[in-house]
MARTI-29513 format. One record per residue (C-alpha): x, z, y; residue in three letters. Coordinates in steps of 0.05 Angstrom, whole numbers, padded with zeros to 5 digits, always signed. Each point is the difference from the previous one (the first is absolute). Layout:
BEGIN
XZYALA;...
//
This chain:
BEGIN
-00091+00181+00387MET;-00074-00010-00023ARG;-00031+00002-00070THR;-00032-00067+00014GLU;+00069-00029+00004ASP;+00004+00005-00075PHE;-00067-00034-00015ASN;-00005-00064-00038PHE;-00058-00037-00032ALA;+00002+00000-00077LEU;-00048-00043-00044PRO;-00036+00049-00046GLU;+00018-00046-00059ARG;+00071+00020+00005LEU;-00015+00074-00015ILE;+00021+00008-00073ALA;-00050+00034-00045GLN;+00046+00003-00061GLU;+00075-00002-00009PRO;+00042-00061-00027ALA;+00005-00001-00074ARG;+00052+00011-00020PRO;+00021+00045+00062ARG;+00065-00035+00015ASP;-00037-00069+00002ALA;-00018+00017+00075ALA;+00029-00038+00054ARG;+00051+00026+00046LEU;+00012-00021+00074LEU;+00070+00013+00021VAL;+00009+00012+00078VAL;+00069-00010+00022ARG;+00024+00002+00071PRO;+00001-00074+00005ASP;-00048-00027-00052ARG;-00059+00014-00050LEU;+00009-00019-00071ASP;-00058-00004-00049ASP;+00022+00032-00067ARG;-00026+00043-00055GLY;+00008+00071-00017VAL;+00040-00022-00067ARG;+00052-00028+00049ASP;+00018+00070+00027LEU;+00061+00008-00046PRO;+00032-00059+00033GLY;-00021+00024+00070LEU;+00036+00063-00012LEU;+00069+00012-00025GLY;+00050+00049-00034PRO;+00006+00064+00037GLY;-00067-00005+00036ASP;-00045+00064-00012VAL;-00074-00007-00007MET;-00037+00062+00022VAL;-00066+00008-00036VAL;-00056+00052+00004ASN;-00018+00032-00065ASP;-00063+00031+00022THR;-00060-00007-00046ARG;-00072-00014+00019VAL;-00052+00054-00022ILE;-00071-00011-00006PRO;-00013+00029+00066ALA;-00075-00020+00015ARG;-00050+00055-00022LEU;-00075+00001+00008HIS;-00036+00069+00005GLY;-00059+00034+00026ARG;-00012+00061+00046ARG;-00073+00017-00014GLY;-00040-00066+00015GLU;+00058-00032+00038ALA;+00044-00053-00034ALA;+00074+00012+00020ILE;+00053-00053-00010GLU;+00072+00029-00001ILE;+00065-00040+00011MET;+00056+00045-00014LEU;+00059-00012+00049ASN;+00059+00050-00009ARG;+00006+00062-00043ALA;+00033+00063+00034GLU;+00066+00008-00038GLU;+00000+00047-00060GLY;-00079+00006+00001SER;-00067-00030-00019THR;-00025+00001+00074VAL;-00004-00071+00022TRP;-00013-00031+00067GLU;-00056-00053-00009ALA;-00041-00050+00040LEU;-00073+00017-00014VAL;-00060-00043+00008ARG;-00061+00043+00026ASN;+00051+00052+00018ALA;-00048+00026+00058ARG;-00041+00034-00055ARG;+00056+00041-00022LEU;+00020+00073+00022ARG;+00059+00044-00021PRO;-00017+00035-00067GLY;-00048-00056-00022ASP;+00008-00022-00075VAL;-00004-00076-00017ILE;-00022-00017-00069ALA;+00043-00058-00024ILE;-00037-00053-00036GLU;+00031-00010-00073GLY;+00042+00063+00006ALA;-00051+00060+00000ALA;+00059+00046-00020ASP;+00044-00016+00062LEU;-00009+00051+00058PRO;+00001-00029+00069CYS;-00009+00046+00057ARG;+00005-00019+00075VAL;+00057+00040+00035VAL;-00007-00033+00067SER;-00029-00063+00039ARG;+00017-00039+00059GLU;-00039-00062+00012GLY;+00003-00045-00062GLY;+00056+00038-00030THR;-00006+00062-00043ALA;+00050+00043-00039ARG;-00027+00009-00073LEU;+00025+00054-00050ASP;-00011-00024-00071PHE;+00019+00064-00030GLY;+00064+00031-00033PRO;+00010-00048-00056ASP;+00036-00068+00016PRO;-00009-00023-00071ALA;-00076+00005+00007LEU;+00001-00038+00065LEU;+00044-00053-00029ALA;-00045-00010-00058ALA;-00063-00002+00041ALA;+00029-00051+00043LEU;+00015-00046-00063GLU;-00068+00013-00023ARG;-00044-00004+00063ALA;+00044-00031+00053GLY;+00002-00071+00021GLU;+00064-00042+00021ILE;-00005-00002+00075PRO;+00006-00075+00010LEU;+00005-00024+00072PRO;-00066-00022+00037PRO;+00017-00070+00002TYR;+00005-00003-00079ILE;-00073-00015-00014ALA;-00027+00039-00059ARG;-00076+00009+00011PRO;-00007+00034-00065GLU;+00061+00043+00008GLY;+00071-00013-00025PRO;+00009-00041-00062ARG;+00034+00029-00061PRO;+00061-00042+00010GLU;+00009+00027+00072ASP;+00030+00062-00031ARG;+00057-00037-00024ALA;+00004-00057+00054ASP;+00004+00051+00057TYR;+00056+00035-00029GLN;+00072-00017+00005THR;+00052-00006-00053LEU;+00040+00053+00032PHE;-00058+00052+00007ALA;+00024+00068-00028ALA;-00023+00057+00048ARG;-00074+00008+00009PRO;-00027+00012+00071GLY;-00011-00068+00037ALA;-00070-00024+00017VAL;+00024-00072+00016ALA;+00053-00038-00035ALA;+00067-00021+00029PRO;-00026-00074-00008THR;+00067-00036+00009ALA;+00023+00033-00069SER;-00064-00030-00035LEU;+00040-00068-00007HIS;+00050+00032-00046PHE;+00002-00013-00075THR;+00048+00026-00052PRO;+00030-00073-00003GLU;+00010-00003+00074LEU;+00034+00071+00000VAL;+00044-00020-00056ALA;+00022-00064+00038ALA;+00017+00040+00061LEU;+00040+00051-00039GLU;+00037-00061-00035ALA;+00015-00027+00071ARG;+00033+00067+00019GLY;-00056+00027+00045VAL;-00006+00074-00005GLN;-00063+00044+00011ARG;-00009+00063+00036ALA;-00069+00038-00009THR;-00036+00040+00055VAL;-00068+00027+00004THR;-00050-00009+00052LEU;-00075+00025-00016HIS;-00036-00053+00038VAL;-00063+00030+00033GLY;-00071-00026+00016ALA;+00019-00008+00071GLY;+00035-00067-00017THR;-00070-00027+00000PHE;-00022+00028+00063LEU;-00012-00049+00058PRO;+00044+00006+00062LEU;-00055+00008+00058ARG;+00046+00016+00059ALA;+00015-00056+00049GLU;+00071+00024+00008ASP;+00031+00009-00075PRO;+00043+00052+00031ARG;-00060+00047+00006ALA;-00011-00006-00075HIS;+00022+00057-00046THR;+00011-00014-00075LEU;-00023+00050-00053HIS;+00059+00040-00030ALA;+00022-00019-00068GLU;+00044+00039-00049TRP;+00067-00033-00018GLY;+00071+00016-00033GLU;+00067-00033+00002VAL;+00043+00037-00051THR;+00074+00011+00011GLU;+00012-00051-00057ALA;-00042-00053+00032ALA;+00033+00012+00069ALA;+00068-00009-00034ALA;-00018-00064-00032LEU;-00031-00029+00059ILE;+00058+00021+00046ASN;+00050-00032-00046ALA;-00029-00070+00010ALA;+00026-00020+00068ARG;+00072+00029-00007PRO;+00005-00044-00067ALA;-00023-00061+00037GLY;-00071+00004-00026GLY;-00069+00002+00037ARG;-00054+00053-00001ILE;-00068-00033-00021VAL;-00062+00038+00013ALA;-00054-00020-00052ILE;-00064+00012+00044GLY;-00016+00031+00066THR;-00009+00069-00032THR;+00072+00000-00023ALA;+00022-00025+00067LEU;-00037+00055+00038ARG;+00028+00052-00045LEU;+00071-00028+00010LEU;-00007+00001+00072GLU;-00026+00070-00001THR;+00059+00022-00041ALA;+00049-00038+00048ALA;+00036+00050+00044ARG;+00056-00002+00054GLY;+00066+00020-00023GLY;+00050+00046+00033LYS;-00019+00014+00072ASP;-00061-00043-00011GLY;+00038-00065-00011VAL;-00027-00045-00052ASP;+00041-00021-00061ASP;-00028-00070-00017PRO;+00039-00001-00067LEU;-00033+00066-00023ARG;-00066+00005+00034PRO;-00041+00045-00047VAL;+00000+00072-00017ARG;-00039+00036-00051PRO;-00073+00016+00023PHE;-00063+00037-00024ARG;-00063+00015+00040GLY;-00052-00034+00042LEU;+00008-00062+00042THR;-00044-00035+00050ASP;+00051-00049+00026ILE;-00031-00061+00037PHE;+00045-00061+00003LEU;-00015-00042+00062LEU;+00038-00059+00032PRO;+00059+00029+00037GLY;+00020+00047-00057HIS;+00074-00004-00022ARG;+00001-00004-00074PHE;+00056+00041-00036ARG;-00013+00000-00072ALA;-00017-00070-00025ALA;+00025-00072+00005ASP;-00057-00037-00036LEU;-00073+00019-00013LEU;-00044-00030-00054MET;-00072+00010+00016THR;-00070-00033-00008ASN;-00041-00029+00057PHE;-00039+00047+00043HIS;-00063+00009+00040LEU;-00008-00024+00071PRO;+00010+00053+00053LYS;+00025+00050-00054SER;+00057+00050+00004THR;+00035-00037-00054LEU;-00002-00068+00032PHE;+00031+00037+00059MET;+00054+00029-00045LEU;+00021-00068-00029VAL;-00001-00029+00072SER;+00048+00057+00019ALA;+00043-00014-00057PHE;+00005-00072+00004ALA;-00020-00019+00070GLY;-00072-00010+00027THR;+00009-00075+00013ALA;+00032-00011-00066ARG;-00055+00034-00035MET;-00056-00034+00039ARG;+00031-00064-00022ALA;+00007+00023-00072ALA;-00073+00021-00004TYR;-00023-00065+00030ALA;+00043-00038-00055HIS;-00028+00043-00055ALA;-00070-00010+00022ILE;+00010-00076+00005ALA;+00032-00003-00070GLU;-00054+00044-00028GLU;+00041+00061-00023TYR;-00044+00054-00028ARG;-00006+00062+00043PHE;-00003+00075-00006TYR;+00007+00049-00057SER;-00007-00049-00058TYR;+00031-00059+00038GLY;+00067-00034+00008ASP;+00062+00028+00027GLY;+00055-00009+00055SER;+00073+00014+00004LEU;+00020+00017+00071LEU;+00068-00001+00031PHE;+00009+00055+00052ARG;+00004-00025+00073ALA;+00066+00017+00033GLU;-00026+00032+00059GLU;-00067+00035+00012PRO;-00052-00039+00035ALA;
//
């Protein structure tokens, strides 16, 4: 397996710079085992059925990009992951080589916010923002920027509307520095139509980290390690998800973040034997699961997701889920039909391959 195996040519004009309006007006490519169907996100209630359980990620994107100074040096901070129960954050830092443990960074626009360097390794630092979580939250709202992906061009910085556009309808628990973008397509009207159809909804949390934007540089993707992210599947969510298959329904992961968390929470049953009808157990903690072709998926039957970057860990994930050949064909079709790609782009609904590639 080589990283280059997951490369493809994408015209720059297909990289969406703003979302569809309204959100559920986006297109939806349905990738079945035997065919491709050009549909729309509003068709989702007809593609799902009574007893199906959608699994959505309720993480909320925070204004995670901060600008500061240490002496004369300009420092850019991208918060990545909070240490549970504290205001110490792991962060990706531009100009990090100038920092030493004990240094204090003055945050632009939030002079009252303490920011002390606890430790540094390469371009990553642990930063202590003091004892008051409310002060940190207020400072982020005042001085932080929404951390849009680098492929969304904002030379002057994020626009005011990006604060709403880059937040999902399900967002409730602050902590993500990237949106679970499949959920960006949902509107109250679409959710109501799904509920009327008899589709149930389970909510999980995965705080998406800045590592999702980092390029994969290894020639062999199996040498790549993902940044750990914090997630939780509650007992109630696990029970609802596990009730789907015995009742004749399907588990539908809304986004790769939900799928990665479900696969993390999937455990072998008694004596290590999987129970395909009840695949998920409660989970709370860190995950760095990396899903590559050959992985045997336990916890989802369908996956709704956007279109991903060439040679990215997420294109590898969808290839693992639906089959590499099928996904290459699907992406070639999407490019020919000029679907919109990436975070603000169109969506796809993938049926799981029966056997791993």
